[in-house]
N, CA, C and O atoms as a DFTB+ gen file, in Angstrom:
388 C
 N C O
     1  1     -32.465      56.775       7.322
     2  2     -32.452      56.530       8.731
     3  2     -34.017      56.426       9.147
     4  3     -34.853      57.232       8.737
     5  1     -34.392      55.064      10.231
     6  2     -35.492      54.824      10.561
     7  2     -35.813      55.685      11.964
     8  3     -35.027      55.874      12.892
     9  1     -37.223      56.159      11.844
    10  2     -37.613      57.114      13.141
    11  2     -37.586      56.336      14.301
    12  3     -37.839      55.136      14.200
    13  1     -37.322      56.822      15.380
    14  2     -37.354      56.002      16.840
    15  2     -38.945      55.832      17.034
    16  3     -39.825      56.542      16.547
    17  1     -39.084      54.729      17.853
    18  2     -40.606      54.572      18.271
    19  2     -40.829      55.420      19.632
    20  3     -40.008      55.858      20.439
    21  1     -41.940      55.476      19.601
    22  2     -42.633      56.386      20.968
    23  2     -42.534      55.401      22.103
    24  3     -42.303      54.205      21.924
    25  1     -42.706      55.916      23.186
    26  2     -42.777      55.027      24.634
    27  2     -43.948      54.145      24.365
    28  3     -43.833      52.934      24.553
    29  1     -45.185      54.716      23.893
    30  2     -46.361      53.914      23.801
    31  2     -45.937      52.591      22.631
    32  3     -46.340      51.451      22.860
    33  1     -45.366      52.798      21.787
    34  2     -44.886      51.723      20.732
    35  2     -44.024      51.107      21.403
    36  3     -44.401      49.950      21.592
    37  1     -42.958      51.342      21.897
    38  2     -42.183      50.411      22.661
    39  2     -42.787      49.333      23.704
    40  3     -42.529      48.133      23.801
    41  1     -43.670      50.136      24.449
    42  2     -44.380      49.457      25.636
    43  2     -45.434      48.269      25.033
    44  3     -45.587      47.194      25.613
    45  1     -46.082      48.606      23.873
    46  2     -47.125      47.596      23.160
    47  2     -46.174      46.695      22.636
    48  3     -46.657      45.563      22.630
    49  1     -45.182      46.721      22.254
    50  2     -44.113      45.901      21.332
    51  2     -43.613      44.763      22.466
    52  3     -43.517      43.560      22.224
    53  1     -43.330      45.373      23.693
    54  2     -42.804      44.647      24.671
    55  2     -43.780      43.811      25.238
    56  3     -43.393      42.880      25.944
    57  1     -44.862      43.969      25.067
    58  2     -45.872      43.003      25.572
    59  2     -46.084      41.712      24.870
    60  3     -47.008      40.962      25.185
    61  1     -45.190      41.428      23.870
    62  2     -45.168      40.151      22.955
    63  2     -43.797      39.733      23.161
    64  3     -43.590      38.621      22.676
    65  1     -42.611      40.357      23.824
    66  2     -41.521      39.989      24.055
    67  2     -41.391      39.608      25.456
    68  3     -41.208      40.546      26.232
    69  1     -41.441      38.544      25.902
    70  2     -41.307      38.112      27.356
    71  2     -39.754      38.067      27.822
    72  3     -38.906      37.399      27.231
    73  1     -39.503      38.846      28.932
    74  2     -38.059      38.956      29.241
    75  2     -37.414      39.905      28.769
    76  3     -36.213      40.043      29.003
    77  1     -38.123      40.747      27.998
    78  2     -37.215      42.237      27.364
    79  2     -37.985      43.252      28.239
    80  3     -39.090      43.185      28.777
    81  1     -37.043      44.207      28.203
    82  2     -37.637      45.512      29.115
    83  2     -36.839      46.586      28.367
    84  3     -35.976      46.285      27.542
    85  1     -37.149      47.820      28.677
    86  2     -36.670      49.126      28.083
    87  2     -35.801      49.711      29.270
    88  3     -36.272      49.741      30.407
    89  1     -34.485      50.189      28.985
    90  2     -33.889      50.913      29.916
    91  2     -32.763      51.165      29.358
    92  3     -32.220      50.399      28.561
    93  1     -32.152      52.633      29.848
    94  2     -31.181      53.347      29.143
    95  2     -31.270      53.531      27.413
    96  3     -30.384      53.455      26.562
    97  1     -32.257      53.714      27.337
    98  2     -32.563      54.092      25.669
    99  2     -32.328      52.805      24.700
   100  3     -32.008      52.947      23.520
   101  1     -32.501      51.645      25.260
   102  2     -32.349      50.425      24.543
   103  2     -33.405      49.283      25.149
   104  3     -34.012      49.397      26.215
   105  1     -33.487      48.137      24.210
   106  2     -34.182      46.980      24.671
   107  2     -33.120      46.317      25.341
   108  3     -31.962      46.364      24.925
   109  1     -33.503      45.629      26.479
   110  2     -32.493      44.646      27.215
   111  2     -33.121      43.240      27.408
   112  3     -34.337      43.126      27.567
   113  1     -32.270      42.147      27.393
   114  2     -32.779      40.977      27.851
   115  2     -31.451      40.276      28.369
   116  3     -30.351      40.720      28.041
   117  1     -31.590      39.179      29.178
   118  2     -30.626      38.542      29.732
   119  2     -31.140      36.874      29.504
   120  3     -32.074      36.403      30.153
   121  1     -30.419      36.146      28.550
   122  2     -30.871      34.848      28.597
   123  2     -29.612      33.911      29.286
   124  3     -28.415      34.188      29.363
   125  1     -30.455      32.515      29.827
   126  2     -29.450      31.855      30.708
   127  2     -29.584      30.548      30.076
   128  3     -30.734      30.195      29.814
   129  1     -28.521      29.683      29.751
   130  2     -28.449      28.364      29.307
   131  2     -27.732      27.450      30.280
   132  3     -27.104      27.950      31.213
   133  1     -27.800      25.975      30.092
   134  2     -27.262      25.102      30.964
   135  2     -25.796      25.133      30.859
   136  3     -25.279      24.373      31.678
   137  1     -24.876      25.829      30.043
   138  2     -23.646      25.752      29.987
   139  2     -23.186      26.732      28.769
   140  3     -23.897      27.107      27.837
   141  1     -21.967      27.018      28.982
   142  2     -21.210      27.938      28.165
   143  2     -21.441      27.437      26.481
   144  3     -21.999      28.157      25.654
   145  1     -21.065      26.498      26.277
   146  2     -21.254      26.068      24.677
   147  2     -22.806      26.157      24.204
   148  3     -22.939      26.113      22.981
   149  1     -23.918      26.265      24.907
   150  2     -25.165      26.334      24.519
   151  2     -25.228      27.860      24.568
   152  3     -25.874      28.360      23.647
   153  1     -24.723      28.649      25.398
   154  2     -24.713      30.117      25.318
   155  2     -24.106      30.357      24.339
   156  3     -24.801      30.962      23.523
   157  1     -22.807      30.111      23.919
   158  2     -22.164      30.552      22.864
   159  2     -22.952      30.214      21.392
   160  3     -23.029      31.015      20.461
   161  1     -23.454      28.998      21.402
   162  2     -24.368      28.570      20.272
   163  2     -25.398      29.366      19.839
   164  3     -25.736      29.685      18.699
   165  1     -25.917      29.682      21.080
   166  2     -26.983      31.021      20.852
   167  2     -26.730      32.269      20.112
   168  3     -27.452      32.830      19.288
   169  1     -25.248      32.688      20.687
   170  2     -24.647      33.913      20.354
   171  2     -24.462      33.778      18.838
   172  3     -24.771      34.667      18.045
   173  1     -23.881      32.480      18.465
   174  2     -23.748      32.432      16.884
   175  2     -24.777      32.497      16.325
   176  3     -24.654      33.124      15.273
   177  1     -26.198      31.997      16.589
   178  2     -27.288      31.935      15.858
   179  2     -27.764      33.418      15.734
   180  3     -28.194      33.856      14.667
   181  1     -27.660      34.241      16.972
   182  2     -28.055      35.587      16.869
   183  2     -27.293      36.417      16.021
   184  3     -27.813      37.372      15.443
   185  1     -25.715      36.035      15.863
   186  2     -24.970      36.824      15.132
   187  2     -25.147      36.791      13.517
   188  3     -24.938      37.752      12.777
   189  1     -25.579      35.477      13.109
   190  2     -25.891      35.002      11.869
   191  2     -27.055      35.987      11.398
   192  3     -26.956      36.681      10.386
   193  1     -28.245      35.976      12.296
   194  2     -29.231      36.574      11.779
   195  2     -29.056      38.344      11.963
   196  3     -29.626      39.090      11.167
   197  1     -28.357      38.792      12.897
   198  2     -27.828      39.911      13.094
   199  2     -27.330      40.498      11.867
   200  3     -27.837      41.489      11.342
   201  1     -26.388      39.905      11.448
   202  2     -25.743      40.124      10.180
   203  2     -26.280      40.273       8.886
   204  3     -25.801      40.941       7.969
   205  1     -27.533      39.454       8.880
   206  2     -28.379      39.300       7.747
   207  2     -29.200      40.605       7.811
   208  3     -29.498      41.213       6.783
   209  1     -29.523      40.978       8.919
   210  2     -30.314      42.065       8.991
   211  2     -29.704      43.218       9.035
   212  3     -30.372      44.234       9.224
   213  1     -28.383      43.278       8.876
   214  2     -27.354      44.536       9.200
   215  2     -27.549      45.224      10.204
   216  3     -27.277      46.421      10.114
   217  1     -28.106      44.669      11.543
   218  2     -28.337      45.274      12.538
   219  2     -27.684      44.563      13.737
   220  3     -27.998      43.377      13.842
   221  1     -26.761      45.096      14.745
   222  2     -25.909      44.233      15.457
   223  2     -26.160      44.694      16.785
   224  3     -26.264      45.897      17.024
   225  1     -26.283      43.635      17.843
   226  2     -26.561      43.785      19.237
   227  2     -25.400      44.299      20.241
   228  3     -24.309      43.877      19.858
   229  1     -25.337      44.881      21.110
   230  2     -24.335      44.898      22.162
   231  2     -24.720      44.005      22.971
   232  3     -25.884      43.836      23.336
   233  1     -23.638      43.292      23.348
   234  2     -23.955      42.050      24.170
   235  2     -22.916      41.649      24.869
   236  3     -21.849      42.254      24.762
   237  1     -23.061      40.477      25.769
   238  2     -22.056      40.462      26.999
   239  2     -22.217      38.885      27.156
   240  3     -23.358      38.437      27.037
   241  1     -21.285      38.105      27.386
   242  2     -21.208      36.669      27.588
   243  2     -20.487      36.382      28.948
   244  3     -19.295      36.677      29.023
   245  1     -21.176      35.778      30.126
   246  2     -20.473      35.460      31.128
   247  2     -20.958      33.795      31.397
   248  3     -22.009      33.493      31.963
   249  1     -20.016      32.866      30.895
   250  2     -20.388      31.541      31.171
   251  2     -21.788      30.929      30.449
   252  3     -21.730      30.416      29.331
   253  1     -22.742      31.010      31.019
   254  2     -23.996      30.733      30.698
   255  2     -25.073      31.666      30.383
   256  3     -26.255      31.409      30.155
   257  1     -24.448      32.838      30.410
   258  2     -25.530      33.961      30.526
   259  2     -24.880      34.993      28.899
   260  3     -23.739      35.212      28.494
   261  1     -26.193      35.376      28.387
   262  2     -25.977      36.255      27.553
   263  2     -26.746      37.489      27.713
   264  3     -27.970      37.474      27.585
   265  1     -26.180      38.419      27.952
   266  2     -27.008      39.692      28.110
   267  2     -26.710      40.741      26.715
   268  3     -25.614      41.097      26.282
   269  1     -28.161      41.105      26.170
   270  2     -28.176      41.674      25.040
   271  2     -28.678      43.113      25.145
   272  3     -29.633      43.299      25.898
   273  1     -28.184      44.108      24.519
   274  2     -28.995      45.282      24.227
   275  2     -29.297      45.732      23.077
   276  3     -28.400      45.456      22.281
   277  1     -30.265      46.381      22.540
   278  2     -30.585      46.768      21.319
   279  2     -30.982      48.154      21.271
   280  3     -31.864      48.643      21.976
   281  1     -30.296      48.763      20.412
   282  2     -30.755      50.250      19.826
   283  2     -30.268      50.389      18.531
   284  3     -29.451      49.615      18.033
   285  1     -30.772      51.401      17.949
   286  2     -30.257      51.880      16.746
   287  2     -29.498      53.120      16.766
   288  3     -30.054      54.189      16.513
   289  1     -28.253      53.044      17.054
   290  2     -27.261      53.858      17.322
   291  2     -27.286      55.319      16.253
   292  3     -27.185      56.494      16.605
   293  1     -27.454      54.771      14.889
   294  2     -27.844      56.000      13.953
   295  2     -28.929      56.877      14.231
   296  3     -28.915      58.076      13.953
   297  1     -30.016      56.183      14.866
   298  2     -31.151      56.863      15.209
   299  2     -31.174      57.525      16.759
   300  3     -31.989      58.364      17.145
   301  1     -30.194      57.001      17.468
   302  2     -29.985      57.441      18.697
   303  2     -31.212      56.812      19.646
   304  3     -31.399      57.383      20.721
   305  1     -31.988      55.763      19.339
   306  2     -32.888      55.286      20.101
   307  2     -33.340      53.962      19.434
   308  3     -32.740      53.280      18.603
   309  1     -34.362      53.803      19.919
   310  2     -35.027      52.422      19.435
   311  2     -35.969      52.310      18.212
   312  3     -37.060      52.881      18.209
   313  1     -35.591      51.669      17.323
   314  2     -36.515      51.754      16.002
   315  2     -37.065      50.504      16.112
   316  3     -36.927      49.765      17.087
   317  1     -37.861      50.195      14.841
   318  2     -38.480      49.055      14.361
   319  2     -37.798      48.027      14.144
   320  3     -38.277      46.897      14.229
   321  1     -36.365      48.315      13.775
   322  2     -35.379      47.331      13.442
   323  2     -35.060      46.477      14.804
   324  3     -34.891      45.258      14.806
   325  1     -35.004      47.327      15.974
   326  2     -34.673      46.487      17.289
   327  2     -35.712      45.645      17.793
   328  3     -35.472      44.686      18.528
   329  1     -37.151      46.053      17.329
   330  2     -38.121      45.155      17.738
   331  2     -38.114      43.748      16.771
   332  3     -38.425      42.626      17.169
   333  1     -37.769      44.037      15.688
   334  2     -37.825      42.836      14.902
   335  2     -36.532      42.044      15.041
   336  3     -36.637      40.882      14.648
   337  1     -35.350      42.394      15.502
   338  2     -34.369      41.696      15.996
   339  2     -34.768      41.087      17.260
   340  3     -34.627      39.875      17.428
   341  1     -35.170      41.715      18.001
   342  2     -35.596      41.260      19.431
   343  2     -36.566      40.089      19.178
   344  3     -36.338      39.013      19.730
   345  1     -37.602      40.233      18.400
   346  2     -38.525      39.257      18.097
   347  2     -37.750      37.671      17.477
   348  3     -38.181      36.529      17.635
   349  1     -36.759      38.026      16.902
   350  2     -35.922      37.016      16.264
   351  2     -35.105      36.306      17.272
   352  3     -35.135      35.079      17.374
   353  1     -34.337      37.111      18.057
   354  2     -33.775      36.468      19.186
   355  2     -34.617      35.654      20.062
   356  3     -34.338      34.486      20.329
   357  1     -35.746      36.323      20.553
   358  2     -36.598      35.498      21.215
   359  2     -36.897      34.072      20.450
   360  3     -36.641      32.993      20.983
   361  1     -37.383      34.178      19.337
   362  2     -37.569      32.753      18.424
   363  2     -36.228      31.842      18.712
   364  3     -36.351      30.652      19.001
   365  1     -34.943      32.472      18.616
   366  2     -34.071      31.554      18.571
   367  2     -33.614      31.215      20.038
   368  3     -32.901      30.237      20.266
   369  1     -34.089      32.132      21.096
   370  2     -33.918      31.408      22.499
   371  2     -34.989      30.319      22.869
   372  3     -34.809      29.421      23.692
   373  1     -36.104      30.529      22.154
   374  2     -37.160      29.363      22.518
   375  2     -36.686      28.144      21.733
   376  3     -36.945      27.072      22.280
   377  1     -36.099      28.086      20.663
   378  2     -35.789      26.838      20.016
   379  2     -34.688      26.250      20.555
   380  3     -34.393      25.104      20.216
   381  1     -33.922      26.958      21.477
   382  2     -32.706      26.245      22.171
   383  2     -33.268      25.941      23.725
   384  3     -32.615      25.267      24.523
   385  1     -34.387      26.450      23.995
   386  2     -34.694      26.490      25.442
   387  2     -35.806      25.274      26.129
   388  3     -36.074      25.291      27.331
């Protein structure tokens, strides 16, 4: 099991993750797209990456919005895996945006 990150480590990582914040013991971001198809396409690309990493987000979709929450349930907090997945999600969003 990976160790949880300190508040300072999380805040440092968030500096390079625009739109992400820390709340409720997880990393949180909301992405908006022009329509449902693009939002769902984004979710599909994130799902493939999450599966590859064996690290899966909690998320919700409402029409053109996707809200993502990342935490490591086994560690009961935020770990380096969450930061790595958030960075990949940010890259995928930038490619679509």
